[in-house]
Biopython code that builds the backbone (N, CA, C, O; Angstrom):
import numpy as np
from Bio.PDB.StructureBuilder import StructureBuilder

atoms = [
    (1, "MET", "N", (-21.691, 22.581, -18.508)),
    (1, "MET", "CA", (-19.725, 22.427, -18.179)),
    (1, "MET", "C", (-18.870, 21.712, -17.968)),
    (1, "MET", "O", (-18.011, 22.486, -17.546)),
    (2, "LYS", "N", (-18.346, 20.511, -17.946)),
    (2, "LYS", "CA", (-17.340, 19.774, -17.693)),
    (2, "LYS", "C", (-15.676, 20.308, -17.024)),
    (2, "LYS", "O", (-14.703, 20.547, -17.740)),
    (3, "VAL", "N", (-15.693, 20.380, -15.854)),
    (3, "VAL", "CA", (-13.747, 20.787, -15.335)),
    (3, "VAL", "C", (-13.484, 19.671, -15.181)),
    (3, "VAL", "O", (-14.121, 18.633, -15.002)),
    (4, "VAL", "N", (-11.791, 20.134, -15.318)),
    (4, "VAL", "CA", (-11.371, 18.140, -14.807)),
    (4, "VAL", "C", (-10.194, 18.791, -14.117)),
    (4, "VAL", "O", (-9.412, 19.696, -14.408)),
    (5, "GLU", "N", (-10.271, 18.441, -13.673)),
    (5, "GLU", "CA", (-9.240, 18.748, -11.259)),
    (5, "GLU", "C", (-8.001, 18.010, -11.882)),
    (5, "GLU", "O", (-7.886, 16.927, -12.455)),
    (6, "GLN", "N", (-7.217, 18.895, -11.589)),
    (6, "GLN", "CA", (-5.834, 18.194, -11.869)),
    (6, "GLN", "C", (-5.135, 17.723, -10.304)),
    (6, "GLN", "O", (-5.842, 18.092, -9.366)),
    (7, "TYR", "N", (-4.326, 17.245, -10.046)),
    (7, "TYR", "CA", (-3.543, 17.602, -8.938)),
    (7, "TYR", "C", (-2.216, 16.979, -8.700)),
    (7, "TYR", "O", (-1.832, 15.930, -9.217)),
    (8, "ALA", "N", (-1.640, 17.625, -7.978)),
    (8, "ALA", "CA", (-0.355, 17.421, -8.362)),
    (8, "ALA", "C", (0.004, 15.748, -7.737)),
    (8, "ALA", "O", (-0.590, 15.096, -6.877)),
    (9, "THR", "N", (1.664, 15.285, -8.876)),
    (9, "THR", "CA", (2.147, 13.809, -8.031)),
    (9, "THR", "C", (2.747, 14.244, -7.150)),
    (9, "THR", "O", (3.426, 15.267, -7.239)),
    (10, "PRO", "N", (2.607, 13.491, -6.025)),
    (10, "PRO", "CA", (3.578, 13.909, -4.807)),
    (10, "PRO", "C", (4.847, 12.077, -4.866)),
    (10, "PRO", "O", (4.768, 10.891, -5.183)),
    (11, "LYS", "N", (5.862, 13.108, -4.299)),
    (11, "LYS", "CA", (7.612, 12.139, -4.438)),
    (11, "LYS", "C", (7.190, 11.632, -3.493)),
    (11, "LYS", "O", (6.662, 12.251, -2.568)),
    (12, "MET", "N", (7.362, 10.255, -3.551)),
    (12, "MET", "CA", (7.429, 9.254, -2.761)),
    (12, "MET", "C", (8.570, 8.071, -3.460)),
    (12, "MET", "O", (9.075, 8.010, -4.580)),
    (13, "TYR", "N", (8.716, 7.080, -2.083)),
    (13, "TYR", "CA", (9.934, 6.296, -2.383)),
    (13, "TYR", "C", (9.495, 5.303, -1.789)),
    (13, "TYR", "O", (8.402, 5.132, -1.249)),
    (14, "HIS", "N", (10.639, 4.427, -1.923)),
    (14, "HIS", "CA", (10.168, 2.661, -1.055)),
    (14, "HIS", "C", (10.388, 3.061, 0.576)),
    (14, "HIS", "O", (11.485, 3.573, 0.795)),
    (15, "PRO", "N", (10.058, 3.001, 1.016)),
    (15, "PRO", "CA", (10.628, 2.824, 2.211)),
    (15, "PRO", "C", (11.955, 2.064, 3.007)),
    (15, "PRO", "O", (11.665, 0.934, 3.400)),
    (16, "THR", "N", (13.558, 2.562, 3.349)),
    (16, "THR", "CA", (14.575, 2.150, 3.769)),
    (16, "THR", "C", (13.828, 0.551, 4.832)),
    (16, "THR", "O", (12.774, 0.220, 5.375)),
    (17, "VAL", "N", (15.088, 0.064, 4.622)),
    (17, "VAL", "CA", (14.739, -1.044, 6.260)),
    (17, "VAL", "C", (14.519, -0.682, 7.116)),
    (17, "VAL", "O", (13.376, -0.786, 7.562)),
    (18, "LYS", "N", (15.732, 0.072, 7.937)),
    (18, "LYS", "CA", (15.355, 0.652, 8.938)),
    (18, "LYS", "C", (13.744, 1.528, 8.775)),
    (18, "LYS", "O", (12.680, 1.079, 9.201)),
    (19, "GLU", "N", (13.913, 2.796, 8.084)),
    (19, "GLU", "CA", (12.482, 2.749, 7.613)),
    (19, "GLU", "C", (10.985, 1.882, 8.068)),
    (19, "GLU", "O", (9.809, 2.219, 8.205)),
    (20, "ARG", "N", (11.600, 0.857, 8.179)),
    (20, "ARG", "CA", (10.048, -0.403, 7.817)),
    (20, "ARG", "C", (10.580, -0.539, 8.663)),
    (20, "ARG", "O", (9.922, -0.487, 7.623)),
    (21, "SER", "N", (11.264, -0.710, 9.750)),
    (21, "SER", "CA", (11.203, -1.066, 11.099)),
    (21, "SER", "C", (10.466, -1.129, 12.231)),
    (21, "SER", "O", (9.982, -1.902, 13.059)),
    (22, "LYS", "N", (10.658, 0.746, 11.721)),
    (22, "LYS", "CA", (9.664, 1.826, 13.021)),
    (22, "LYS", "C", (7.742, 1.187, 12.197)),
    (22, "LYS", "O", (6.706, 1.079, 12.852)),
    (23, "ILE", "N", (7.820, 1.055, 11.499)),
    (23, "ILE", "CA", (6.147, 0.716, 11.493)),
    (23, "ILE", "C", (5.469, -0.718, 11.293)),
    (23, "ILE", "O", (5.679, -1.591, 10.451)),
    (24, "LYS", "N", (4.373, -0.632, 12.620)),
    (24, "LYS", "CA", (3.877, -2.395, 12.871)),
    (24, "LYS", "C", (3.352, -2.685, 11.376)),
    (24, "LYS", "O", (2.802, -1.909, 10.594)),
    (25, "THR", "N", (3.804, -4.489, 11.170)),
    (25, "THR", "CA", (3.111, -5.322, 10.416)),
    (25, "THR", "C", (2.253, -5.673, 10.244)),
    (25, "THR", "O", (1.476, -4.923, 10.834)),
    (26, "THR", "N", (1.654, -6.515, 9.707)),
    (26, "THR", "CA", (0.574, -7.872, 9.666)),
    (26, "THR", "C", (1.543, -8.178, 7.950)),
    (26, "THR", "O", (2.178, -7.555, 7.099)),
    (27, "GLN", "N", (1.059, -9.598, 8.286)),
    (27, "GLN", "CA", (1.764, -10.401, 6.705)),
    (27, "GLN", "C", (0.454, -10.848, 6.289)),
    (27, "GLN", "O", (-0.393, -10.726, 7.174)),
    (28, "HIS", "N", (0.043, -11.333, 5.191)),
    (28, "HIS", "CA", (-0.349, -11.537, 4.006)),
    (28, "HIS", "C", (0.315, -12.593, 2.894)),
    (28, "HIS", "O", (1.118, -12.498, 1.966)),
    (29, "VAL", "N", (-0.716, -13.970, 3.701)),
    (29, "VAL", "CA", (0.277, -13.882, 2.037)),
    (29, "VAL", "C", (-1.151, -13.892, 0.835)),
    (29, "VAL", "O", (-2.333, -14.197, 0.994)),
    (30, "TRP", "N", (-0.482, -13.474, -0.203)),
    (30, "TRP", "CA", (-1.224, -13.480, -1.484)),
    (30, "TRP", "C", (-2.167, -14.746, -2.143)),
    (30, "TRP", "O", (-1.588, -15.447, -2.973)),
    (31, "LYS", "N", (-3.197, -14.985, -1.907)),
    (31, "LYS", "CA", (-3.792, -16.271, -3.011)),
    (31, "LYS", "C", (-4.084, -15.675, -4.143)),
    (31, "LYS", "O", (-3.673, -14.547, -4.415)),
    (32, "TYR", "N", (-5.026, -16.568, -5.121)),
    (32, "TYR", "CA", (-5.860, -16.602, -5.988)),
    (32, "TYR", "C", (-7.111, -15.743, -5.661)),
    (32, "TYR", "O", (-7.751, -16.017, -4.645)),
    (33, "GLY", "N", (-7.425, -14.906, -6.318)),
    (33, "GLY", "CA", (-8.763, -13.666, -6.153)),
    (33, "GLY", "C", (-8.518, -12.504, -5.430)),
    (33, "GLY", "O", (-9.368, -11.621, -5.549)),
    (34, "ASP", "N", (-7.072, -12.177, -4.338)),
    (34, "ASP", "CA", (-6.838, -11.854, -3.318)),
    (34, "ASP", "C", (-7.381, -9.839, -4.599)),
    (34, "ASP", "O", (-7.564, -9.793, -5.815)),
    (35, "ARG", "N", (-7.444, -8.716, -3.634)),
    (35, "ARG", "CA", (-7.436, -7.440, -4.359)),
    (35, "ARG", "C", (-6.842, -6.786, -2.750)),
    (35, "ARG", "O", (-7.051, -7.064, -1.569)),
    (36, "LEU", "N", (-5.928, -5.690, -3.574)),
    (36, "LEU", "CA", (-5.665, -4.418, -3.054)),
    (36, "LEU", "C", (-6.555, -4.087, -2.180)),
    (36, "LEU", "O", (-6.436, -3.941, -0.963)),
    (37, "TYR", "N", (-7.604, -3.957, -2.969)),
    (37, "TYR", "CA", (-8.544, -2.953, -2.205)),
    (37, "TYR", "C", (-9.623, -3.388, -1.799)),
    (37, "TYR", "O", (-10.690, -2.781, -1.891)),
    (38, "ASN", "N", (-9.447, -4.598, -1.257)),
    (38, "ASN", "CA", (-10.585, -5.636, -0.514)),
    (38, "ASN", "C", (-9.444, -6.288, 1.263)),
    (38, "ASN", "O", (-9.865, -6.867, 2.264)),
    (39, "LEU", "N", (-8.036, -5.839, 0.922)),
    (39, "LEU", "CA", (-7.612, -5.908, 2.273)),
    (39, "LEU", "C", (-6.942, -4.357, 2.481)),
    (39, "LEU", "O", (-5.983, -4.185, 3.235)),
    (40, "ALA", "N", (-7.577, -3.247, 1.710)),
    (40, "ALA", "CA", (-6.995, -2.167, 1.958)),
    (40, "ALA", "C", (-8.485, -1.996, 3.166)),
    (40, "ALA", "O", (-8.399, -1.587, 4.324)),
    (41, "PHE", "N", (-9.712, -2.427, 2.481)),
    (41, "PHE", "CA", (-10.715, -2.088, 3.421)),
    (41, "PHE", "C", (-11.355, -3.030, 4.316)),
    (41, "PHE", "O", (-12.520, -2.941, 4.706)),
    (42, "LYS", "N", (-10.018, -4.495, 4.803)),
    (42, "LYS", "CA", (-9.844, -5.237, 6.146)),
    (42, "LYS", "C", (-8.879, -4.268, 6.852)),
    (42, "LYS", "O", (-9.201, -3.920, 7.988)),
    (43, "PHE", "N", (-7.675, -3.760, 6.300)),
    (43, "PHE", "CA", (-6.669, -3.419, 7.667)),
    (43, "PHE", "C", (-7.292, -1.702, 7.887)),
    (43, "PHE", "O", (-7.529, -1.300, 9.026)),
    (44, "TYR", "N", (-7.606, -0.393, 6.108)),
    (44, "TYR", "CA", (-7.678, 0.815, 6.887)),
    (44, "TYR", "C", (-9.502, 1.038, 7.558)),
    (44, "TYR", "O", (-9.823, 1.875, 8.402)),
    (45, "GLY", "N", (-10.668, -0.201, 6.729)),
    (45, "GLY", "CA", (-11.796, 0.632, 6.967)),
    (45, "GLY", "C", (-12.047, 1.983, 5.543)),
    (45, "GLY", "O", (-13.007, 2.751, 5.480)),
    (46, "ASP", "N", (-10.749, 1.905, 4.451)),
    (46, "ASP", "CA", (-10.916, 2.589, 3.193)),
    (46, "ASP", "C", (-9.851, 2.080, 2.417)),
    (46, "ASP", "O", (-8.633, 2.012, 2.586)),
    (47, "GLN", "N", (-11.090, 1.540, 0.997)),
    (47, "GLN", "CA", (-10.240, 0.545, -0.326)),
    (47, "GLN", "C", (-9.615, 1.872, -0.273)),
    (47, "GLN", "O", (-8.441, 1.909, 0.093)),
    (48, "ARG", "N", (-10.257, 3.059, -0.604)),
    (48, "ARG", "CA", (-8.748, 4.274, -1.189)),
    (48, "ARG", "C", (-7.254, 3.523, -1.318)),
    (48, "ARG", "O", (-6.493, 3.478, -2.285)),
    (49, "PHE", "N", (-7.092, 2.803, 0.370)),
    (49, "PHE", "CA", (-5.699, 3.101, -0.306)),
    (49, "PHE", "C", (-4.683, 1.368, -0.024)),
    (49, "PHE", "O", (-3.850, 0.829, 0.704)),
    (50, "TRP", "N", (-5.395, 1.197, -1.004)),
    (50, "TRP", "CA", (-4.886, 0.451, -1.012)),
    (50, "TRP", "C", (-3.485, -0.010, -2.385)),
    (50, "TRP", "O", (-3.107, -1.094, -2.829)),
    (51, "TRP", "N", (-3.145, 1.177, -2.618)),
    (51, "TRP", "CA", (-1.656, 1.778, -3.192)),
    (51, "TRP", "C", (-0.917, 1.884, -1.949)),
    (51, "TRP", "O", (0.227, 1.432, -1.914)),
    (52, "VAL", "N", (-1.420, 2.415, -0.942)),
    (52, "VAL", "CA", (-0.026, 2.461, 0.336)),
    (52, "VAL", "C", (0.459, 0.506, 0.262)),
    (52, "VAL", "O", (1.614, 0.092, 0.169)),
    (53, "ILE", "N", (-0.684, -0.281, 0.331)),
    (53, "ILE", "CA", (-0.001, -1.970, 0.234)),
    (53, "ILE", "C", (1.575, -2.099, -0.780)),
    (53, "ILE", "O", (2.800, -2.081, -0.664)),
    (54, "ALA", "N", (0.387, -2.243, -1.869)),
    (54, "ALA", "CA", (0.550, -2.446, -3.123)),
    (54, "ALA", "C", (2.655, -1.463, -2.793)),
    (54, "ALA", "O", (3.616, -2.177, -2.507)),
    (55, "TRP", "N", (2.796, 0.095, -2.944)),
    (55, "TRP", "CA", (3.877, 0.403, -2.473)),
    (55, "TRP", "C", (4.752, -0.092, -1.439)),
    (55, "TRP", "O", (5.940, -0.405, -1.366)),
    (56, "TYR", "N", (3.808, -0.059, -0.703)),
    (56, "TYR", "CA", (5.347, -0.320, 0.927)),
    (56, "TYR", "C", (5.801, -2.086, 0.191)),
    (56, "TYR", "O", (6.920, -2.579, 0.336)),
    (57, "ASN", "N", (5.324, -2.371, -0.122)),
    (57, "ASN", "CA", (5.780, -4.128, -0.755)),
    (57, "ASN", "C", (5.912, -3.952, -2.009)),
    (57, "ASN", "O", (5.692, -5.066, -2.484)),
    (58, "GLY", "N", (6.281, -2.784, -3.386)),
    (58, "GLY", "CA", (7.038, -2.539, -3.815)),
    (58, "GLY", "C", (6.705, -2.782, -5.370)),
    (58, "GLY", "O", (7.344, -2.441, -6.366)),
    (59, "TYR", "N", (5.099, -3.714, -5.207)),
    (59, "TYR", "CA", (4.630, -3.938, -6.288)),
    (59, "TYR", "C", (3.072, -2.467, -7.745)),
    (59, "TYR", "O", (1.941, -2.121, -7.403)),
    (60, "PRO", "N", (3.539, -2.220, -8.641)),
    (60, "PRO", "CA", (2.658, -1.149, -8.818)),
    (60, "PRO", "C", (1.479, -1.802, -9.050)),
    (60, "PRO", "O", (0.498, -1.158, -8.677)),
    (61, "THR", "N", (1.233, -2.933, -9.573)),
    (61, "THR", "CA", (-0.216, -3.506, -9.536)),
    (61, "THR", "C", (-0.861, -4.519, -9.097)),
    (61, "THR", "O", (0.165, -5.184, -8.960)),
    (62, "GLU", "N", (-1.603, -5.164, -8.784)),
    (62, "GLU", "CA", (-2.000, -6.838, -9.099)),
    (62, "GLU", "C", (-1.324, -7.634, -9.422)),
    (62, "GLU", "O", (-0.644, -8.445, -8.794)),
    (63, "ALA", "N", (-1.494, -7.418, -10.613)),
    (63, "ALA", "CA", (-0.828, -8.282, -12.181)),
    (63, "ALA", "C", (0.574, -8.823, -11.904)),
    (63, "ALA", "O", (1.046, -9.878, -12.328)),
    (64, "HIS", "N", (1.312, -7.665, -10.904)),
    (64, "HIS", "CA", (3.116, -8.064, -10.582)),
    (64, "HIS", "C", (3.576, -8.799, -8.731)),
    (64, "HIS", "O", (4.527, -8.706, -7.954)),
    (65, "ILE", "N", (2.063, -9.580, -8.769)),
    (65, "ILE", "CA", (1.119, -10.082, -7.357)),
    (65, "ILE", "C", (1.228, -11.552, -7.855)),
    (65, "ILE", "O", (0.559, -12.004, -8.783)),
    (66, "ARG", "N", (2.509, -12.518, -6.849)),
    (66, "ARG", "CA", (2.480, -13.421, -7.410)),
    (66, "ARG", "C", (1.631, -14.291, -6.489)),
    (66, "ARG", "O", (1.330, -13.651, -5.481)),
    (67, "LYS", "N", (1.148, -15.518, -6.490)),
    (67, "LYS", "CA", (-0.088, -16.589, -5.933)),
    (67, "LYS", "C", (1.688, -17.066, -5.752)),
    (67, "LYS", "O", (2.640, -17.458, -6.427)),
    (68, "GLY", "N", (1.064, -16.475, -3.419)),
    (68, "GLY", "CA", (1.877, -17.388, -2.351)),
    (68, "GLY", "C", (3.169, -16.519, -1.704)),
    (68, "GLY", "O", (4.001, -17.101, -1.007)),
    (69, "ALA", "N", (3.311, -14.463, -2.114)),
    (69, "ALA", "CA", (3.598, -14.003, -2.604)),
    (69, "ALA", "C", (3.925, -12.903, -1.026)),
    (69, "ALA", "O", (3.332, -11.838, -0.860)),
    (70, "LEU", "N", (4.974, -13.470, -0.015)),
    (70, "LEU", "CA", (4.643, -12.229, 0.974)),
    (70, "LEU", "C", (4.275, -10.828, 0.738)),
    (70, "LEU", "O", (4.907, -9.999, 0.084)),
    (71, "LEU", "N", (2.940, -10.652, 1.489)),
    (71, "LEU", "CA", (2.654, -9.244, 1.831)),
    (71, "LEU", "C", (2.981, -8.469, 3.226)),
    (71, "LEU", "O", (2.258, -8.859, 4.142)),
    (72, "TYR", "N", (3.977, -7.389, 3.609)),
    (72, "TYR", "CA", (3.265, -7.037, 4.657)),
    (72, "TYR", "C", (2.783, -5.636, 4.662)),
    (72, "TYR", "O", (3.121, -4.632, 4.035)),
    (73, "ILE", "N", (1.643, -5.948, 5.812)),
    (73, "ILE", "CA", (0.680, -4.566, 5.439)),
    (73, "ILE", "C", (1.106, -3.697, 7.023)),
    (73, "ILE", "O", (1.143, -4.201, 8.146)),
    (74, "PRO", "N", (1.402, -2.195, 6.610)),
    (74, "PRO", "CA", (1.203, -1.596, 7.741)),
    (74, "PRO", "C", (-0.218, -1.189, 8.343)),
    (74, "PRO", "O", (-1.251, -0.958, 7.716)),
    (75, "LEU", "N", (-0.027, -1.163, 9.576)),
    (75, "LEU", "CA", (-0.884, -1.551, 10.585)),
    (75, "LEU", "C", (-2.019, 0.259, 10.628)),
    (75, "LEU", "O", (-3.167, 0.697, 10.559)),
    (76, "ASN", "N", (-0.668, 0.628, 10.779)),
    (76, "ASN", "CA", (-0.944, 2.061, 11.307)),
    (76, "ASN", "C", (-0.441, 3.218, 9.795)),
    (76, "ASN", "O", (0.537, 3.816, 9.346)),
    (77, "ILE", "N", (-1.773, 2.983, 9.530)),
    (77, "ILE", "CA", (-1.676, 3.511, 8.343)),
    (77, "ILE", "C", (-1.076, 5.288, 8.143)),
    (77, "ILE", "O", (-0.445, 5.573, 7.125)),
    (78, "ALA", "N", (-1.326, 6.229, 9.083)),
    (78, "ALA", "CA", (-1.161, 7.568, 9.852)),
    (78, "ALA", "C", (1.032, 7.596, 9.354)),
    (78, "ALA", "O", (1.669, 8.353, 8.622)),
    (79, "LYS", "N", (1.325, 6.779, 9.930)),
    (79, "LYS", "CA", (3.071, 6.476, 9.991)),
    (79, "LYS", "C", (3.283, 5.670, 8.732)),
    (79, "LYS", "O", (4.422, 5.553, 8.280)),
    (80, "ALA", "N", (2.156, 5.062, 8.091)),
    (80, "ALA", "CA", (2.828, 4.248, 6.715)),
    (80, "ALA", "C", (2.672, 5.457, 5.083)),
    (80, "ALA", "O", (3.080, 5.343, 3.927)),
    (81, "LEU", "N", (1.798, 6.637, 5.895)),
    (81, "LEU", "CA", (1.979, 7.329, 4.529)),
    (81, "LEU", "C", (3.503, 8.338, 5.295)),
    (81, "LEU", "O", (4.587, 7.942, 4.867)),
    (82, "LYS", "N", (3.567, 9.425, 6.241)),
    (82, "LYS", "CA", (4.635, 10.267, 6.544)),
    (82, "LYS", "C", (5.438, 9.215, 5.715)),
    (82, "LYS", "O", (5.674, 9.499, 4.541)),
    (83, "VAL", "N", (6.113, 7.388, 6.489)),
    (83, "VAL", "CA", (7.243, 7.046, 5.304)),
    (83, "VAL", "C", (7.668, 6.711, 4.365)),
    (83, "VAL", "O", (8.771, 6.359, 3.947)),
    (84, "LEU", "N", (6.203, 6.896, 3.818)),
    (84, "LEU", "CA", (6.320, 6.204, 2.260)),
    (84, "LEU", "C", (6.270, 8.573, 1.763)),
    (84, "LEU", "O", (6.619, 9.019, 0.669)),
    (85, "ARG", "N", (6.096, 8.874, 2.169)),
    (85, "ARG", "CA", (6.255, 10.600, 1.469)),
    (85, "ARG", "C", (7.536, 11.256, 1.938)),
    (85, "ARG", "O", (8.095, 12.284, 1.557)),
    (86, "ALA", "N", (7.802, 10.491, 2.746)),
    (86, "ALA", "CA", (9.336, 11.512, 2.879)),
    (86, "ALA", "C", (9.787, 11.976, 2.937)),
    (86, "ALA", "O", (10.982, 11.683, 2.912)),
]
sb = StructureBuilder()
sb.init_structure("model")
sb.init_model(0)
sb.init_chain("A")
sb.init_seg("    ")
for serial, (resi, resn, name, xyz) in enumerate(atoms, 1):
    if name == "N":
        sb.init_residue(resn, " ", resi, " ")
    sb.init_atom(name, np.array(xyz, "f"), 0.0, 1.0, " ", f" {name:<3s}", serial, name[0])
structure = sb.get_structure()
């Protein structure tokens, strides 16, 4: 028998300019072939945090990111998660 586990959807919002200023970031220019999960693995060691980069920059999916777009990648994942879930 298979069991489906359901998770509650966390309430999240886009950080304000003031909140963003408290988080150290690095910049990445989006290019052909980039993937959010690869960036998450590079910066966090865990590809499952791809959504943090997407959410922090206001992109729902990779398809919404245009070539040449400047992404800000929070360097401290714990601080970014705290701000995104506030």
